[in-house]
C-alpha positions in Angstrom: 67.6 -9.4 -20.7 66.2 -6.2 -21.9 65.6 -7.8 -25.3 63.5 -10.5 -23.7 61.4 -8.0 -21.6 60.5 -6.0 -24.7 58.5 -8.7 -26.6 56.9 -9.9 -23.3 55.7 -6.3 -22.6 54.4 -6.1 -26.2 52.4 -9.4 -25.7 50.9 -8.1 -22.4 50.1 -4.8 -24.1 48.3 -6.6 -27.0 46.4 -8.8 -24.6 45.2 -6.0 -22.4 42.2 -4.1 -23.9 42.3 -0.4 -24.2 39.9 1.6 -21.9 37.6 2.2 -24.9 37.5 -1.5 -25.8 36.8 -2.5 -22.2 33.9 0.0 -22.0 32.5 -1.2 -25.3 32.7 -4.9 -24.3 31.0 -4.1 -21.0 28.2 -2.2 -22.8 27.7 -5.0 -25.3 26.9 -7.3 -22.4 24.1 -5.2 -21.1 20.9 -7.0 -22.2 17.3 -7.0 -21.1 16.8 -9.5 -18.3 13.7 -10.9 -20.1 14.0 -10.8 -23.9 17.9 -10.4 -23.9 17.8 -7.6 -26.4 20.7 -5.2 -26.2 20.1 -2.2 -23.9 20.9 1.4 -24.8 24.4 2.6 -24.1 23.2 4.9 -21.3 22.2 2.0 -19.2 24.8 1.2 -16.5 23.5 -2.3 -15.5 21.3 -5.1 -16.7 17.6 -4.3 -16.4 14.5 -4.5 -18.6 14.1 -2.9 -22.0 11.3 -0.3 -22.3 8.9 -2.8 -23.8 9.5 -5.5 -21.2 9.6 -2.9 -18.4 6.1 -1.7 -19.4 4.8 -5.2 -19.6 6.3 -6.1 -16.2 4.7 -3.0 -14.6 1.3 -3.9 -16.2 1.6 -7.4 -14.7 2.5 -6.1 -11.3 -0.5 -3.7 -11.4 -2.8 -6.5 -12.6 -1.7 -8.8 -9.7 -2.2 -6.0 -7.3 -5.5 -5.1 -8.9 -6.7 -8.7 -8.4 -5.7 -8.4 -4.7 -7.5 -5.1 -4.5 -10.7 -6.6 -5.9 -10.4 -9.4 -3.5 -10.1 -7.1 -0.5 -12.3 -4.0 -1.3 -16.0 -4.2 -2.2 -16.3 -3.9 -6.0 -18.6 -0.8 -5.8 -15.6 1.2 -4.5 -13.1 0.2 -7.2 -13.7 3.1 -9.6 -11.5 4.4 -12.4 -14.0 7.1 -13.3 -13.8 9.0 -10.0 -10.7 11.1 -9.5 -8.9 11.3 -6.1 -9.3 14.7 -4.6 -6.1 16.7 -4.8 -5.8 17.1 -1.0 -5.4 13.3 -0.6 -2.7 12.8 -3.3 0.1 13.3 -0.8 -0.9 10.0 0.8 -0.1 8.0 -2.3 3.7 8.3 -2.2 5.4 7.2 1.0 4.0 9.4 3.8 5.0 9.1 7.4 1.5 9.8 8.8 -1.7 7.9 8.1 -5.2 9.3 7.6 -8.3 9.3 9.8 -11.4 10.1 7.7 -14.5 10.8 9.7 -17.9 12.2 8.9 -21.6 11.4 8.4 -22.8 8.3 6.5 -22.4 8.6 2.7 -19.8 11.4 2.6 -17.3 9.3 0.6 -14.9 8.1 3.3 -14.6 4.5 2.1 -14.5 5.6 -1.5 -11.6 8.0 -0.8 -9.7 5.3 1.0 -10.2 2.9 -1.9 -9.0 5.6 -4.4 -5.9 6.2 -2.4 -5.2 2.4 -2.6 -5.8 2.4 -6.4 -3.4 5.3 -6.9 -0.9 3.5 -4.6 -1.0 0.4 -6.8 -0.3 2.6 -9.9 2.6 4.2 -8.0 4.0 0.8 -7.0 3.5 1.3 -3.3 1.0 -1.5 -2.9 2.3 -4.9 -4.2 1.1 -8.4 -3.6 0.4 -9.2 0.0 1.9 -6.1 1.7 -1.5 -4.5 2.4 -5.1 -5.3 3.5 -8.6 -3.7 3.7 -10.6 -4.5 6.8 -14.2 -3.9 7.2 -13.9 -3.5 11.0 -17.3 -4.8 12.2 -16.8 -7.9 10.0 -13.3 -8.3 11.4 -14.6 -8.1 15.0 -17.1 -10.9 14.2 -14.2 -12.9 12.7 -12.2 -12.5 15.9 -15.2 -13.6 18.0 -15.9 -16.6 15.8 -12.3 -17.7 16.2 -12.9 -18.7 19.8 -15.5 -21.3 18.6 -13.7 -22.4 15.4 -10.4 -23.9 16.6 -9.4 -25.0 13.1 -8.5 -21.5 11.8 -6.4 -18.6 13.0 -6.7 -17.6 16.6 -7.8 -14.1 17.6 -4.2 -13.4 18.7 -2.8 -14.6 15.3 -5.4 -12.4 13.4 -4.6 -9.3 15.4 -0.9 -9.8 15.1 -1.1 -10.4 11.3 -3.0 -7.1 10.7 -0.9 -5.2 13.2 2.2 -6.2 11.3 1.1 -5.6 7.7 2.8 -2.6 6.1 -0.3 -0.9 4.6 -3.7 -1.2 6.2 -7.1 0.3 5.6 -9.5 0.0 8.5 -13.1 0.8 7.4 -16.0 1.8 9.6 -14.2 1.8 12.9 -16.7 2.4 15.8 -19.7 0.7 14.1 -19.2 -2.4 16.2 -20.7 -2.7 19.8 -17.9 -1.3 22.1 -17.6 -4.3 24.5 -14.5 -4.8 26.6 -13.2 -7.4 24.1 -13.7 -4.9 21.2 -11.9 -2.1 23.1 -8.9 -4.3 24.0 -8.6 -5.7 20.5 -8.9 -2.3 18.9 -6.3 -0.8 21.3 -3.8 -3.6 20.6 -4.2 -3.2 16.8 -4.0 0.6 16.8 -1.2 0.8 19.4 1.0 -1.7 17.5 0.6 0.2 14.3 1.3 3.6 15.9 4.4 2.4 17.7 6.0 0.8 14.6 4.8 3.7 12.3 2.9 1.4 9.9 0.9 3.4 7.3 -2.9 3.2 8.2 -6.0 4.7 6.8 -9.0 4.6 9.0 -12.6 5.6 8.2 -15.3 6.2 10.8 -18.6 7.9 11.3 -17.3 9.3 14.6 -14.9 12.1 15.5 -11.9 11.5 17.7 -13.7 13.4 20.4 -16.5 10.8 20.3 -14.0 7.9 20.4 -12.3 9.6 23.3 -15.5 10.1 25.3 -17.4 7.0 24.4 -15.1 4.2 23.3 -11.5 4.5 24.7 -9.3 7.6 25.1 -6.2 5.5 24.5 -7.4 4.6 21.1 -8.3 8.2 20.2 -4.8 9.3 21.5 -3.0 6.7 19.4 -4.9 7.7 16.2 -4.1 11.3 16.8 -0.5 10.4 17.1 -0.3 8.3 13.9 -2.8 10.0 11.4 -3.9 13.3 10.0 -7.5 13.9 10.9 -9.9 14.9 8.1 -13.6 15.5 8.4 -15.5 14.6 5.2 -18.3 17.1 4.8 -21.4 17.3 2.6 -24.6 15.4 2.5 -25.2 11.7 1.9 -24.1 11.0 -1.7 -26.2 7.8 -1.8 -29.4 9.7 -1.0 -28.4 12.4 -3.4 -28.0 9.9 -6.2 -31.3 8.2 -5.4 -33.1 11.6 -5.5 -31.5 12.5 -8.8 -32.6 9.2 -10.3 -36.2 9.8 -9.2 -36.1 13.3 -10.7 
């Protein structure tokens, strides 16, 4: 009986790969998901090779860039203007949003757009997980929805933008503060504050002004969800116009 066990054990031993062989075989199977080229030995699972990885990142950025250009007015999509250092912390995942307020022409919308651009490069903004709202235009769209029954309802529009993960609200407070505007704005801001969805808001008005003249509930929710930054300086548009004339 022992004579029979010996050759069987030898056969099993020969069929079973050594640890080194198993490791090599596993490593040999690691290939790029796109071009199928062998990956370096330090990779622990299938992924993209460096070349395909770079190409995939460029494609993602290009798709996001197209989305960006569709959402944000072209004049604010600038690669030649650097984002101020104090705003770079809002590019990676940040728990709190940002409320930029100040006089006309101080760079509020431009700063919000630059944060969005940097977020695309960092991979935070992808595809349809974000939006840019010119708020007075959005309010007009909400009001028009009551007459046009073929499109999204006001409730659907508000819910869609309340739920989107990354939202820029531009020029809050420029619209006439009717009861409908106050209730719509409160719903949108309150939903985003409660569910901690990242939001950048620009406005010509301070929170104190919103509190005293529009709705204290809205001002309170913004204070709870965003860092408040006043944009100082003069009107950059007027300054450029003066420099051109000189």
